[in-house]
ROSENU-131235 format. One record per atom (N, C-alpha, C): residue number from 1; x, y, z. Coordinates in Angstrom, 3 decimals, padded with zeros to 6 digits, m for minus. Layout:
<recs>
+-----+----------+----------+----------+
|   i |       xx |       yy |       zz |
+-----+----------+----------+----------+
| NUM |        X |        Y |        Z |
...
+-----+----------+----------+----------+
</recs>
This chain:
<recs>
+-----+----------+----------+----------+
|   i |       xx |       yy |       zz |
+-----+----------+----------+----------+
|   1 | m028.612 | m013.254 |  034.176 |
|   1 | m029.668 | m014.161 |  034.603 |
|   1 | m029.003 | m015.379 |  035.230 |
|   2 | m029.598 | m015.863 |  036.304 |
|   2 | m029.082 | m017.051 |  036.968 |
|   2 | m030.219 | m017.741 |  037.713 |
|   3 | m030.021 | m019.037 |  037.967 |
|   3 | m031.049 | m019.788 |  038.690 |
|   3 | m030.382 | m020.896 |  039.478 |
|   4 | m031.002 | m021.280 |  040.579 |
|   4 | m030.375 | m022.258 |  041.458 |
|   4 | m031.277 | m023.455 |  041.779 |
|   5 | m032.339 | m023.626 |  041.031 |
|   5 | m033.248 | m024.736 |  041.283 |
|   5 | m034.355 | m024.380 |  042.257 |
|   6 | m034.268 | m023.220 |  042.857 |
|   6 | m035.302 | m022.719 |  043.757 |
|   6 | m035.768 | m021.343 |  043.291 |
|   7 | m034.790 | m020.455 |  043.048 |
|   7 | m035.102 | m019.109 |  042.590 |
|   7 | m034.422 | m018.813 |  041.262 |
|   8 | m035.028 | m017.887 |  040.549 |
|   8 | m034.434 | m017.339 |  039.332 |
|   8 | m034.160 | m015.876 |  039.634 |
|   9 | m033.017 | m015.382 |  039.190 |
|   9 | m032.700 | m013.985 |  039.443 |
|   9 | m032.114 | m013.297 |  038.229 |
|  10 | m032.349 | m011.982 |  038.171 |
|  10 | m031.732 | m011.158 |  037.137 |
|  10 | m031.062 | m009.966 |  037.810 |
|  11 | m030.012 | m009.494 |  037.178 |
|  11 | m029.390 | m008.234 |  037.577 |
|  11 | m029.492 | m007.302 |  036.393 |
|  12 | m029.638 | m006.018 |  036.690 |
|  12 | m029.845 | m005.007 |  035.664 |
|  12 | m028.710 | m003.992 |  035.712 |
|  13 | m028.100 | m003.763 |  034.561 |
|  13 | m027.062 | m002.749 |  034.467 |
|  13 | m027.643 | m001.416 |  034.943 |
|  14 | m026.900 | m000.721 |  035.767 |
|  14 | m027.362 |  000.553 |  036.296 |
|  14 | m028.056 |  000.440 |  037.635 |
|  15 | m028.301 | m000.778 |  038.098 |
|  15 | m028.947 | m000.972 |  039.396 |
|  15 | m028.036 | m001.712 |  040.376 |
|  16 | m026.745 | m001.667 |  040.121 |
|  16 | m025.791 | m002.236 |  041.055 |
|  16 | m025.793 | m003.754 |  041.074 |
|  17 | m025.507 | m004.314 |  042.234 |
|  17 | m025.361 | m005.759 |  042.369 |
|  17 | m026.627 | m006.433 |  042.895 |
|  18 | m027.706 | m005.710 |  042.984 |
|  18 | m028.965 | m006.249 |  043.507 |
|  18 | m029.545 | m007.293 |  042.555 |
|  19 | m030.050 | m008.388 |  043.124 |
|  19 | m030.729 | m009.429 |  042.357 |
|  19 | m032.231 | m009.255 |  042.500 |
|  20 | m032.955 | m009.431 |  041.406 |
|  20 | m034.422 | m009.387 |  041.400 |
|  20 | m034.877 | m010.823 |  041.148 |
|  21 | m035.483 | m011.432 |  042.160 |
|  21 | m035.743 | m012.863 |  042.117 |
|  21 | m037.218 | m013.215 |  042.202 |
|  22 | m037.496 | m014.435 |  041.783 |
|  22 | m038.830 | m015.042 |  041.876 |
|  22 | m038.621 | m016.556 |  041.830 |
|  23 | m039.630 | m017.327 |  042.223 |
|  23 | m039.474 | m018.782 |  042.174 |
|  23 | m039.129 | m019.282 |  040.764 |
|  24 | m038.207 | m020.227 |  040.693 |
|  24 | m037.792 | m020.814 |  039.412 |
|  24 | m038.961 | m021.574 |  038.782 |
|  25 | m039.046 | m021.505 |  037.469 |
|  25 | m040.093 | m022.198 |  036.710 |
|  25 | m039.679 | m023.647 |  036.444 |
|  26 | m040.642 | m024.451 |  036.059 |
|  26 | m040.358 | m025.823 |  035.617 |
|  26 | m040.036 | m025.786 |  034.118 |
|  27 | m039.045 | m026.553 |  033.722 |
|  27 | m038.644 | m026.625 |  032.316 |
|  27 | m039.635 | m027.519 |  031.577 |
|  28 | m040.064 | m027.088 |  030.390 |
|  28 | m040.936 | m027.888 |  029.525 |
|  28 | m040.081 | m028.465 |  028.412 |
|  29 | m040.171 | m029.773 |  028.212 |
|  29 | m039.369 | m030.368 |  027.156 |
|  29 | m039.496 | m031.869 |  027.100 |
|  30 | m038.427 | m032.493 |  026.663 |
|  30 | m038.403 | m033.945 |  026.511 |
|  30 | m037.721 | m034.577 |  027.712 |
|  31 | m038.388 | m035.558 |  028.274 |
|  31 | m037.851 | m036.299 |  029.416 |
|  31 | m037.269 | m037.611 |  028.909 |
|  32 | m036.082 | m037.957 |  029.387 |
|  32 | m035.437 | m039.204 |  028.979 |
|  32 | m036.251 | m040.419 |  029.432 |
|  33 | m036.172 | m041.512 |  028.678 |
|  33 | m036.877 | m042.743 |  029.084 |
|  33 | m036.505 | m043.154 |  030.510 |
|  34 | m037.498 | m043.611 |  031.238 |
|  34 | m037.281 | m044.045 |  032.613 |
|  34 | m037.566 | m042.972 |  033.646 |
|  35 | m037.820 | m041.738 |  033.179 |
|  35 | m038.123 | m040.633 |  034.087 |
|  35 | m039.468 | m040.012 |  033.715 |
|  36 | m040.032 | m039.231 |  034.626 |
|  36 | m041.285 | m038.512 |  034.363 |
|  36 | m041.113 | m037.051 |  034.758 |
|  37 | m042.077 | m036.230 |  034.407 |
|  37 | m042.041 | m034.819 |  034.794 |
|  37 | m041.987 | m034.664 |  036.307 |
|  38 | m042.562 | m035.609 |  037.033 |
|  38 | m042.551 | m035.540 |  038.496 |
|  38 | m041.137 | m035.690 |  039.070 |
|  39 | m040.214 | m036.238 |  038.286 |
|  39 | m038.828 | m036.391 |  038.726 |
|  39 | m038.023 | m035.099 |  038.576 |
|  40 | m038.561 | m034.130 |  037.843 |
|  40 | m037.809 | m032.925 |  037.480 |
|  40 | m037.728 | m031.908 |  038.609 |
|  41 | m036.600 | m031.243 |  038.628 |
|  41 | m036.356 | m030.125 |  039.535 |
|  41 | m036.763 | m028.834 |  038.832 |
|  42 | m037.153 | m027.790 |  039.572 |
|  42 | m037.324 | m026.489 |  038.914 |
|  42 | m036.020 | m026.059 |  038.245 |
|  43 | m036.117 | m025.107 |  037.365 |
|  43 | m035.019 | m024.595 |  036.552 |
|  43 | m033.746 | m024.368 |  037.376 |
|  44 | m032.646 | m024.957 |  036.880 |
|  44 | m031.358 | m024.878 |  037.587 |
|  44 | m030.229 | m024.940 |  036.558 |
|  45 | m029.085 | m024.368 |  036.901 |
|  45 | m027.906 | m024.515 |  036.061 |
|  45 | m027.397 | m023.208 |  035.502 |
|  46 | m026.390 | m023.313 |  034.654 |
|  46 | m025.730 | m022.116 |  034.142 |
|  46 | m026.127 | m021.743 |  032.713 |
|  47 | m027.088 | m022.436 |  032.132 |
|  47 | m027.483 | m022.139 |  030.750 |
|  47 | m028.003 | m020.722 |  030.560 |
|  48 | m028.641 | m020.144 |  031.567 |
|  48 | m029.266 | m018.826 |  031.413 |
|  48 | m028.269 | m017.737 |  031.054 |
|  49 | m027.038 | m017.873 |  031.509 |
|  49 | m026.057 | m016.831 |  031.222 |
|  49 | m025.708 | m016.791 |  029.734 |
|  50 | m025.819 | m017.931 |  029.032 |
|  50 | m025.472 | m017.925 |  027.608 |
|  50 | m026.435 | m017.071 |  026.800 |
|  51 | m027.686 | m017.030 |  027.213 |
|  51 | m028.651 | m016.212 |  026.487 |
|  51 | m028.304 | m014.729 |  026.570 |
|  52 | m027.745 | m014.290 |  027.694 |
|  52 | m027.385 | m012.874 |  027.814 |
|  52 | m026.265 | m012.495 |  026.855 |
|  53 | m025.517 | m013.481 |  026.378 |
|  53 | m024.429 | m013.234 |  025.430 |
|  53 | m024.861 | m013.410 |  023.975 |
|  54 | m026.108 | m013.840 |  023.751 |
|  54 | m026.586 | m013.992 |  022.376 |
|  54 | m026.488 | m015.401 |  021.829 |
|  55 | m026.265 | m016.385 |  022.690 |
|  55 | m026.276 | m017.769 |  022.227 |
|  55 | m027.352 | m018.523 |  022.998 |
|  56 | m027.358 | m019.840 |  022.935 |
|  56 | m028.415 | m020.600 |  023.601 |
|  56 | m029.756 | m020.361 |  022.937 |
|  57 | m030.760 | m020.104 |  023.739 |
|  57 | m032.113 | m019.897 |  023.224 |
|  57 | m032.231 | m018.733 |  022.252 |
|  58 | m031.352 | m017.756 |  022.365 |
|  58 | m031.411 | m016.587 |  021.495 |
|  58 | m030.938 | m016.902 |  020.081 |
|  59 | m030.168 | m017.963 |  019.927 |
|  59 | m029.623 | m018.323 |  018.615 |
|  59 | m030.117 | m019.690 |  018.158 |
|  60 | m031.300 | m020.081 |  018.589 |
|  60 | m031.816 | m021.404 |  018.227 |
|  60 | m031.881 | m021.611 |  016.721 |
|  61 | m032.139 | m020.560 |  015.972 |
|  61 | m032.241 | m020.693 |  014.523 |
|  61 | m030.919 | m021.146 |  013.895 |
|  62 | m029.805 | m020.891 |  014.578 |
|  62 | m028.501 | m021.292 |  014.044 |
|  62 | m028.247 | m022.790 |  014.189 |
|  63 | m029.008 | m023.455 |  015.038 |
|  63 | m028.826 | m024.892 |  015.270 |
|  63 | m030.187 | m025.563 |  015.409 |
|  64 | m030.948 | m025.604 |  014.315 |
|  64 | m032.313 | m026.142 |  014.420 |
|  64 | m032.375 | m027.592 |  014.883 |
|  65 | m031.313 | m028.365 |  014.704 |
|  65 | m031.336 | m029.753 |  015.169 |
|  65 | m031.457 | m029.815 |  016.693 |
|  66 | m030.907 | m028.843 |  017.377 |
|  66 | m031.007 | m028.786 |  018.844 |
|  66 | m032.462 | m028.653 |  019.257 |
|  67 | m033.253 | m027.975 |  018.446 |
|  67 | m034.653 | m027.736 |  018.797 |
|  67 | m035.401 | m029.043 |  018.979 |
|  68 | m035.088 | m030.048 |  018.191 |
|  68 | m035.705 | m031.366 |  018.379 |
|  68 | m035.367 | m031.923 |  019.754 |
|  69 | m034.133 | m031.709 |  020.192 |
|  69 | m033.684 | m032.230 |  021.489 |
|  69 | m034.439 | m031.582 |  022.645 |
|  70 | m034.878 | m030.332 |  022.476 |
|  70 | m035.612 | m029.651 |  023.545 |
|  70 | m037.121 | m029.692 |  023.322 |
|  71 | m037.557 | m030.394 |  022.290 |
|  71 | m038.983 | m030.605 |  022.095 |
|  71 | m039.667 | m029.656 |  021.140 |
|  72 | m038.965 | m029.141 |  020.146 |
|  72 | m039.574 | m028.206 |  019.206 |
|  72 | m039.295 | m028.562 |  017.764 |
|  73 | m039.631 | m027.627 |  016.885 |
|  73 | m039.447 | m027.806 |  015.448 |
|  73 | m038.508 | m026.724 |  014.907 |
|  74 | m038.122 | m026.859 |  013.647 |
|  74 | m037.291 | m025.844 |  013.000 |
|  74 | m038.020 | m024.505 |  013.000 |
|  75 | m039.309 | m024.528 |  012.729 |
|  75 | m040.096 | m023.291 |  012.732 |
|  75 | m040.085 | m022.652 |  014.115 |
|  76 | m040.138 | m023.479 |  015.171 |
|  76 | m040.068 | m022.956 |  016.542 |
|  76 | m038.736 | m022.242 |  016.771 |
|  77 | m037.658 | m022.833 |  016.276 |
|  77 | m036.328 | m022.243 |  016.453 |
|  77 | m036.252 | m020.879 |  015.773 |
|  78 | m036.734 | m020.795 |  014.547 |
|  78 | m036.706 | m019.524 |  013.819 |
|  78 | m037.572 | m018.487 |  014.516 |
|  79 | m038.753 | m018.879 |  014.930 |
|  79 | m039.675 | m017.972 |  015.613 |
|  79 | m039.071 | m017.455 |  016.912 |
|  80 | m038.465 | m018.346 |  017.661 |
|  80 | m037.856 | m017.961 |  018.936 |
|  80 | m036.744 | m016.942 |  018.712 |
|  81 | m035.834 | m017.232 |  017.808 |
|  81 | m034.727 | m016.305 |  017.547 |
|  81 | m035.252 | m014.955 |  017.085 |
|  82 | m036.265 | m014.944 |  016.251 |
|  82 | m036.845 | m013.677 |  015.796 |
|  82 | m037.480 | m012.892 |  016.942 |
|  83 | m038.157 | m013.589 |  017.869 |
|  83 | m038.768 | m012.902 |  019.019 |
|  83 | m037.711 | m012.229 |  019.891 |
|  84 | m036.537 | m012.830 |  020.003 |
|  84 | m035.505 | m012.276 |  020.885 |
|  84 | m034.991 | m010.922 |  020.391 |
|  85 | m035.072 | m010.670 |  019.065 |
|  85 | m034.682 | m009.351 |  018.544 |
|  85 | m035.606 | m008.260 |  019.084 |
|  86 | m036.836 | m008.634 |  019.431 |
|  86 | m037.809 | m007.646 |  019.917 |
|  86 | m037.521 | m007.166 |  021.331 |
|  87 | m036.681 | m007.884 |  022.077 |
|  87 | m036.422 | m007.508 |  023.474 |
|  87 | m034.955 | m007.176 |  023.731 |
|  88 | m034.193 | m007.003 |  022.667 |
|  88 | m032.767 | m006.731 |  022.834 |
|  88 | m032.372 | m005.421 |  022.167 |
|  89 | m031.167 | m004.968 |  022.514 |
|  89 | m030.673 | m003.685 |  022.034 |
|  89 | m029.794 | m003.780 |  020.793 |
|  90 | m029.215 | m004.959 |  020.563 |
|  90 | m028.221 | m005.043 |  019.499 |
|  90 | m028.153 | m006.455 |  018.927 |
|  91 | m027.285 | m006.612 |  017.936 |
|  91 | m027.000 | m007.905 |  017.346 |
|  91 | m025.522 | m008.209 |  017.564 |
|  92 | m025.236 | m009.469 |  017.889 |
|  92 | m023.863 | m009.841 |  018.189 |
|  92 | m022.997 | m009.726 |  016.943 |
|  93 | m021.830 | m009.192 |  017.126 |
|  93 | m020.895 | m008.937 |  016.035 |
|  93 | m020.284 | m010.221 |  015.474 |
|  94 | m020.152 | m011.266 |  016.305 |
|  94 | m019.486 | m012.490 |  015.869 |
|  94 | m020.405 | m013.706 |  015.798 |
|  95 | m021.469 | m013.742 |  016.592 |
|  95 | m022.390 | m014.885 |  016.585 |
|  95 | m023.452 | m014.654 |  015.522 |
|  96 | m023.142 | m015.090 |  014.307 |
|  96 | m024.026 | m014.863 |  013.164 |
|  96 | m024.898 | m016.084 |  012.898 |
|  97 | m026.093 | m015.834 |  012.398 |
|  97 | m027.044 | m016.901 |  012.111 |
|  97 | m027.163 | m017.048 |  010.595 |
|  98 | m026.559 | m018.096 |  010.025 |
|  98 | m026.594 | m018.272 |  008.570 |
|  98 | m028.012 | m018.278 |  007.999 |
|  99 | m028.951 | m018.919 |  008.706 |
|  99 | m030.324 | m019.005 |  008.215 |
|  99 | m031.008 | m017.634 |  008.173 |
| 100 | m030.437 | m016.634 |  008.828 |
| 100 | m030.964 | m015.261 |  008.796 |
| 100 | m030.039 | m014.353 |  007.991 |
| 101 | m029.433 | m014.920 |  006.957 |
| 101 | m028.525 | m014.178 |  006.089 |
| 101 | m027.360 | m013.577 |  006.888 |
| 102 | m026.871 | m014.342 |  007.863 |
| 102 | m025.744 | m013.991 |  008.719 |
| 102 | m025.999 | m012.776 |  009.609 |
| 103 | m027.249 | m012.549 |  009.923 |
| 103 | m027.592 | m011.519 |  010.900 |
| 103 | m027.020 | m011.957 |  012.257 |
| 104 | m026.508 | m011.025 |  013.036 |
| 104 | m025.985 | m011.350 |  014.356 |
| 104 | m027.104 | m011.766 |  015.299 |
| 105 | m026.811 | m012.677 |  016.214 |
| 105 | m027.833 | m013.098 |  017.172 |
| 105 | m028.205 | m011.926 |  018.079 |
| 106 | m029.409 | m011.964 |  018.590 |
| 106 | m029.909 | m010.906 |  019.468 |
| 106 | m029.108 | m010.893 |  020.766 |
| 107 | m028.731 | m009.716 |  021.217 |
| 107 | m028.000 | m009.595 |  022.472 |
| 107 | m028.308 | m008.258 |  023.138 |
| 108 | m028.095 | m008.201 |  024.427 |
| 108 | m028.372 | m006.977 |  025.183 |
| 108 | m029.839 | m006.890 |  025.576 |
| 109 | m030.283 | m007.768 |  026.464 |
| 109 | m031.692 | m007.779 |  026.890 |
| 109 | m032.026 | m006.426 |  027.517 |
| 110 | m033.111 | m005.831 |  027.057 |
| 110 | m033.559 | m004.526 |  027.546 |
| 110 | m034.777 | m004.718 |  028.440 |
| 111 | m034.632 | m004.406 |  029.702 |
| 111 | m035.714 | m004.537 |  030.677 |
| 111 | m036.995 | m003.867 |  030.192 |
| 112 | m036.878 | m002.671 |  029.665 |
| 112 | m038.068 | m001.926 |  029.219 |
| 112 | m038.769 | m002.621 |  028.062 |
| 113 | m038.004 | m003.180 |  027.144 |
| 113 | m038.612 | m003.878 |  026.013 |
| 113 | m039.311 | m005.157 |  026.469 |
| 114 | m038.701 | m005.885 |  027.398 |
| 114 | m039.325 | m007.109 |  027.913 |
| 114 | m040.702 | m006.769 |  028.482 |
| 115 | m040.770 | m005.703 |  029.282 |
| 115 | m042.041 | m005.299 |  029.879 |
| 115 | m043.006 | m004.778 |  028.815 |
| 116 | m042.519 | m003.940 |  027.917 |
| 116 | m043.370 | m003.312 |  026.898 |
| 116 | m044.006 | m004.318 |  025.944 |
| 117 | m043.217 | m005.261 |  025.421 |
| 117 | m043.764 | m006.192 |  024.436 |
| 117 | m044.250 | m007.496 |  025.055 |
| 118 | m043.887 | m007.747 |  026.312 |
| 118 | m044.377 | m008.933 |  027.009 |
| 118 | m043.723 | m010.236 |  026.580 |
| 119 | m042.542 | m010.145 |  025.992 |
| 119 | m041.797 | m011.343 |  025.585 |
| 119 | m040.685 | m011.564 |  026.600 |
| 120 | m040.623 | m012.773 |  027.146 |
| 120 | m039.571 | m013.115 |  028.101 |
| 120 | m038.401 | m013.781 |  027.379 |
| 121 | m037.183 | m013.584 |  027.876 |
| 121 | m036.039 | m014.264 |  027.262 |
| 121 | m036.234 | m015.786 |  027.218 |
| 122 | m035.742 | m016.390 |  026.143 |
| 122 | m035.843 | m017.847 |  025.964 |
| 122 | m034.561 | m018.508 |  026.429 |
| 123 | m034.710 | m019.593 |  027.162 |
| 123 | m033.553 | m020.336 |  027.664 |
| 123 | m033.665 | m021.786 |  027.206 |
| 124 | m032.606 | m022.284 |  026.582 |
| 124 | m032.460 | m023.717 |  026.283 |
| 124 | m031.716 | m024.316 |  027.461 |
| 125 | m032.176 | m025.443 |  027.958 |
| 125 | m031.531 | m025.980 |  029.148 |
| 125 | m031.758 | m027.474 |  029.308 |
| 126 | m030.963 | m028.066 |  030.139 |
| 126 | m031.196 | m029.436 |  030.546 |
| 126 | m032.235 | m029.457 |  031.658 |
| 127 | m032.789 | m030.620 |  031.885 |
| 127 | m033.722 | m030.810 |  032.996 |
| 127 | m033.006 | m031.699 |  034.009 |
| 128 | m032.842 | m031.196 |  035.221 |
| 128 | m032.155 | m031.941 |  036.272 |
| 128 | m033.156 | m032.711 |  037.132 |
| 129 | m032.724 | m033.847 |  037.631 |
| 129 | m033.544 | m034.620 |  038.566 |
| 129 | m033.631 | m033.870 |  039.892 |
| 130 | m034.752 | m034.004 |  040.569 |
| 130 | m034.936 | m033.299 |  041.841 |
| 130 | m034.110 | m033.899 |  042.981 |
| 131 | m033.637 | m035.114 |  042.804 |
| 131 | m032.792 | m035.747 |  043.817 |
| 131 | m031.325 | m035.515 |  043.466 |
| 132 | m030.529 | m035.046 |  044.435 |
| 132 | m029.103 | m034.802 |  044.169 |
| 132 | m028.387 | m036.059 |  043.668 |
| 133 | m027.480 | m035.852 |  042.716 |
| 133 | m026.645 | m036.942 |  042.236 |
| 133 | m027.194 | m037.721 |  041.066 |
| 134 | m028.477 | m037.563 |  040.754 |
| 134 | m029.057 | m038.311 |  039.633 |
| 134 | m028.631 | m037.692 |  038.314 |
| 135 | m028.615 | m036.367 |  038.238 |
| 135 | m028.167 | m035.679 |  037.029 |
| 135 | m029.285 | m035.308 |  036.079 |
| 136 | m028.911 | m035.173 |  034.814 |
| 136 | m029.826 | m034.709 |  033.782 |
| 136 | m030.810 | m035.802 |  033.401 |
| 137 | m032.097 | m035.418 |  033.317 |
| 137 | m033.134 | m036.375 |  032.938 |
| 137 | m033.900 | m035.930 |  031.694 |
| 138 | m033.450 | m034.841 |  031.064 |
| 138 | m034.122 | m034.363 |  029.870 |
| 138 | m033.551 | m033.027 |  029.442 |
| 139 | m034.236 | m032.396 |  028.499 |
| 139 | m033.835 | m031.079 |  028.005 |
| 139 | m035.083 | m030.351 |  027.541 |
| 140 | m035.043 | m029.040 |  027.622 |
| 140 | m036.228 | m028.291 |  027.223 |
| 140 | m036.005 | m026.799 |  027.180 |
| 141 | m037.114 | m026.106 |  027.250 |
| 141 | m037.137 | m024.653 |  027.166 |
| 141 | m037.799 | m024.092 |  028.418 |
| 142 | m037.340 | m022.929 |  028.823 |
| 142 | m037.917 | m022.257 |  029.984 |
| 142 | m037.710 | m020.754 |  029.807 |
| 143 | m038.518 | m019.993 |  030.488 |
| 143 | m038.376 | m018.542 |  030.514 |
| 143 | m038.182 | m018.101 |  031.957 |
| 144 | m037.542 | m016.964 |  032.142 |
| 144 | m037.462 | m016.418 |  033.494 |
| 144 | m038.867 | m016.039 |  033.969 |
| 145 | m039.090 | m016.022 |  035.267 |
| 145 | m040.384 | m015.547 |  035.766 |
| 145 | m040.553 | m014.055 |  035.459 |
| 146 | m041.716 | m013.669 |  035.006 |
| 146 | m041.972 | m012.258 |  034.691 |
| 146 | m041.813 | m011.385 |  035.927 |
| 147 | m042.070 | m011.959 |  037.102 |
| 147 | m041.959 | m011.192 |  038.349 |
| 147 | m040.568 | m010.594 |  038.525 |
| 148 | m039.529 | m011.263 |  038.048 |
| 148 | m038.167 | m010.719 |  038.143 |
| 148 | m038.083 | m009.379 |  037.417 |
| 149 | m038.665 | m009.320 |  036.241 |
| 149 | m038.615 | m008.110 |  035.426 |
| 149 | m039.503 | m007.018 |  036.015 |
| 150 | m040.654 | m007.396 |  036.554 |
| 150 | m041.529 | m006.414 |  037.203 |
| 150 | m040.836 | m005.776 |  038.401 |
| 151 | m040.185 | m006.574 |  039.227 |
| 151 | m039.456 | m006.053 |  040.387 |
| 151 | m038.316 | m005.136 |  039.942 |
| 152 | m037.602 | m005.544 |  038.909 |
| 152 | m036.491 | m004.734 |  038.406 |
| 152 | m037.001 | m003.409 |  037.839 |
| 153 | m038.123 | m003.434 |  037.155 |
| 153 | m038.671 | m002.191 |  036.616 |
| 153 | m039.056 | m001.235 |  037.742 |
| 154 | m039.652 | m001.752 |  038.802 |
| 154 | m040.003 | m000.904 |  039.949 |
| 154 | m038.757 | m000.239 |  040.521 |
| 155 | m037.687 | m000.998 |  040.674 |
| 155 | m036.431 | m000.446 |  041.191 |
| 155 | m035.843 |  000.581 |  040.229 |
| 156 | m035.936 |  000.295 |  038.933 |
| 156 | m035.441 |  001.215 |  037.906 |
| 156 | m036.192 |  002.538 |  037.983 |
| 157 | m037.505 |  002.483 |  038.096 |
| 157 | m038.329 |  003.697 |  038.177 |
| 157 | m037.972 |  004.486 |  039.440 |
| 158 | m037.830 |  003.792 |  040.570 |
| 158 | m037.460 |  004.485 |  041.813 |
| 158 | m036.111 |  005.179 |  041.691 |
| 159 | m035.196 |  004.538 |  040.988 |
| 159 | m033.844 |  005.080 |  040.864 |
| 159 | m033.740 |  006.216 |  039.847 |
| 160 | m034.447 |  006.100 |  038.729 |
| 160 | m034.196 |  007.005 |  037.609 |
| 160 | m035.354 |  007.904 |  037.199 |
| 161 | m036.556 |  007.626 |  037.628 |
| 161 | m037.693 |  008.465 |  037.241 |
| 161 | m038.082 |  009.289 |  038.453 |
| 162 | m037.818 |  010.557 |  038.362 |
| 162 | m038.069 |  011.441 |  039.509 |
| 162 | m038.992 |  012.555 |  039.117 |
+-----+----------+----------+----------+
</recs>
C-alpha cells in the first residue's frame, strides 16, 4: 500500500507490478493548535507500508497511548487490532501484542477477505499540511479507498477465474 497525497494505491501478490489506485482519502484525527481541517492534505506518506508488515494501525492494541494521539481510546485500539485479524492470513511471528496474551499482530492482507467482510486496512498516520514545506499538522486514522480493492479483485478474477 502506498499513497502520494493525491492517489492511494495497492499492489497484489500474483498480479505483477500493477498498481490499483483511487483518490486518496482525508485523514480523520487530531489537528495541532493553529491549524484546521481545511489546512490538511489528502492522505500522504510512508505509514501505509507499516500496516502490511503487521505494525502501525494493525498493532494499535500494543500501544494504546498512541491511540490518544490519533484521536481514539484504548477500546478503539483493541477493536481495531481485532478487526485486522479478520482480513489477514497470518499472525506475525515477532510482533507480539502483550494485551492479547502475546498473540502476533495481524499480517498478510488478503484481498478476498477485505472484499468479503467489508473491513478496510487501518492506517495510523500523520496529517500533512496541503502547502509544501509546512509539515505535519496533526495525526489520525485513515483507510485505503475501497475502490482500490474492487479494481484489484476484478483483475484477480480476470487473471485466475476462467
